[in-house]
C-alpha positions as CSV (number, residue, x, y, z in Angstrom):
1,M,-63.1,-94.2,60.5
2,S,-60.3,-94.3,58.0
3,N,-57.4,-95.4,56.7
4,I,-54.4,-93.4,55.4
5,R,-51.9,-95.0,52.9
6,K,-49.3,-93.4,50.4
7,I,-50.9,-93.4,46.4
8,T,-50.3,-96.3,44.2
9,E,-50.4,-95.9,40.4
10,S,-54.0,-97.4,41.1
11,D,-55.5,-94.2,42.9
12,R,-54.3,-92.0,39.9
13,P,-57.5,-91.3,38.3
14,R,-59.1,-91.2,41.8
15,V,-56.5,-88.7,42.9
16,M,-56.4,-86.5,39.3
17,E,-60.5,-86.1,40.4
18,M,-60.3,-84.3,43.9
19,M,-56.6,-82.3,42.4
20,R,-58.8,-80.7,39.9
21,D,-61.6,-80.2,42.3
22,F,-58.9,-79.2,44.9
23,Y,-57.7,-76.2,43.0
24,S,-60.8,-75.1,41.5
25,S,-62.0,-74.5,44.8
26,D,-61.6,-70.6,46.8
27,A,-58.2,-73.2,49.2
28,T,-56.4,-72.0,46.1
29,W,-55.4,-69.1,43.4
30,L,-54.4,-71.3,40.6
31,L,-55.7,-73.8,38.9
32,P,-52.5,-76.2,37.2
33,S,-53.3,-78.3,34.0
34,D,-53.3,-82.2,34.0
35,E,-49.5,-82.7,33.2
36,I,-49.0,-81.0,36.4
37,F,-51.1,-83.1,38.6
38,N,-49.9,-86.6,36.6
39,N,-46.1,-84.8,37.5
40,D,-47.4,-84.4,41.4
41,I,-48.5,-87.9,41.6
42,T,-45.6,-89.6,39.6
43,E,-43.7,-88.1,42.2
44,C,-45.2,-89.0,45.3
45,I,-45.5,-92.6,43.7
46,S,-41.8,-92.8,42.9
47,D,-39.1,-93.4,45.1
48,S,-38.3,-89.6,45.4
49,P,-37.2,-88.2,48.1
50,F,-38.8,-84.7,47.9
51,A,-42.4,-85.9,48.5
52,D,-44.9,-88.5,49.2
53,G,-48.6,-88.6,48.5
54,F,-51.5,-89.3,50.5
55,V,-55.0,-90.9,50.3
56,F,-57.9,-91.5,52.7
57,T,-60.0,-94.3,52.3
58,D,-63.7,-95.4,54.0
59,E,-64.3,-98.6,55.6
60,D,-64.8,-100.0,52.0
61,G,-61.8,-99.0,50.5
62,T,-62.8,-95.7,48.4
63,V,-60.4,-93.0,48.0
64,R,-62.2,-90.1,49.5
65,G,-59.2,-87.6,50.4
66,Y,-55.9,-87.2,49.6
67,A,-52.9,-85.1,50.7
68,M,-49.0,-84.3,49.5
69,I,-45.8,-83.2,51.6
70,A,-42.9,-81.7,50.3
71,H,-39.8,-82.5,52.0
72,S,-36.6,-79.7,52.5
73,F,-34.3,-78.2,54.9
74,A,-35.5,-74.7,56.2
75,T,-32.1,-73.2,56.8
76,E,-34.1,-70.4,58.8
77,F,-34.3,-73.1,61.6
78,G,-32.0,-75.7,60.8
79,R,-33.7,-78.6,60.5
80,R,-35.7,-80.4,58.2
81,C,-39.3,-78.9,56.9
82,I,-42.1,-80.8,55.7
83,W,-44.5,-78.9,53.4
84,I,-48.2,-80.0,53.4
85,E,-49.0,-78.9,50.1
86,D,-52.6,-80.4,49.6
87,L,-55.0,-81.4,52.0
88,Y,-58.1,-82.8,50.4
89,L,-61.6,-84.2,51.6
90,E,-64.9,-84.1,50.0
91,K,-67.4,-82.2,51.9
92,E,-69.2,-85.2,53.0
93,L,-65.6,-85.5,55.3
94,Q,-65.1,-82.1,56.1
95,G,-65.5,-81.7,60.2
96,T,-65.1,-84.8,60.8
97,G,-61.9,-84.7,62.3
98,L,-60.4,-86.8,59.5
99,A,-57.9,-83.3,58.8
100,S,-57.2,-83.0,62.1
101,E,-56.0,-87.2,62.2
102,F,-54.2,-86.4,59.0
103,L,-51.6,-83.4,60.9
104,A,-51.6,-85.9,63.9
105,Y,-49.9,-88.7,61.6
106,I,-47.9,-86.1,60.1
107,Q,-46.5,-84.9,63.6
108,S,-45.6,-88.8,64.6
109,A,-44.4,-89.7,61.2
110,Y,-42.1,-86.0,61.1
111,P,-41.8,-85.1,65.2
112,E,-38.2,-83.2,64.6
113,A,-39.4,-81.4,61.2
114,V,-40.6,-78.0,60.9
115,H,-44.5,-78.2,59.3
116,R,-45.4,-75.7,57.1
117,L,-48.7,-74.9,55.0
118,E,-50.5,-72.8,53.3
119,S,-53.5,-71.5,52.8
120,E,-56.1,-68.6,51.8
121,D,-57.1,-65.8,54.6
122,D,-60.6,-66.6,53.2
123,N,-60.0,-70.7,54.0
124,E,-61.7,-69.7,58.3
125,H,-62.7,-73.7,58.7
126,A,-59.4,-75.0,57.7
127,N,-57.7,-72.1,59.3
128,G,-59.0,-72.8,62.6
129,I,-58.2,-76.5,62.3
130,Y,-54.7,-75.0,61.6
131,R,-54.6,-72.8,64.1
132,R,-55.7,-75.6,66.8
133,K,-53.7,-78.1,65.8
134,G,-50.4,-75.8,66.7
135,F,-50.1,-74.0,63.3
136,R,-49.6,-69.8,63.5
137,R,-49.5,-67.3,61.0
138,M,-46.0,-66.7,59.3
139,P,-45.5,-62.6,59.1
140,Y,-44.2,-62.7,55.7
141,I,-44.8,-63.0,52.1
142,E,-44.0,-65.6,50.0
143,M,-42.4,-64.7,46.2
144,I,-41.8,-67.2,43.3
145,R,-39.8,-67.2,39.9
146,N,-40.2,-69.2,37.3
147,L,-43.9,-70.7,36.9
148,P,-44.4,-73.7,34.4
149,D,-45.7,-71.4,31.0
150,E,-49.8,-72.0,31.4
151,M,-49.0,-70.0,35.4
152,S,-47.8,-67.5,34.3
153,E,-48.9,-63.6,34.4
């Protein structure tokens, strides 16, 4: 049904559109700037050890979704960690199994790593998928500092 491949420079305009849509939805609590989106894409298409980006294409090669992951080390688990930062699909592709396909791809690519993600409480559809794929809710609050100026309260 779909093809999962790494983001390339030629995908930048389409991924930017999808990032704007994703971050203006109920799935997130903030709306980063285009500068931040561009930085994210640049990091994903570079040789960075910190981030990777993927696009989901249909049979015609049209980009229909994207995902970004961040690499870290989780000291609380004593192993590498893959943070699934963004997972976006066009509305008509939601519920088709593509998110599950991507989660299986991440499992096969990084089988020894801890896989983490964030989700909003009211994102029931996505949370159901994550639970069915073996994710469970963590019982703590995430704190943050040193946000970019446009995101500070």
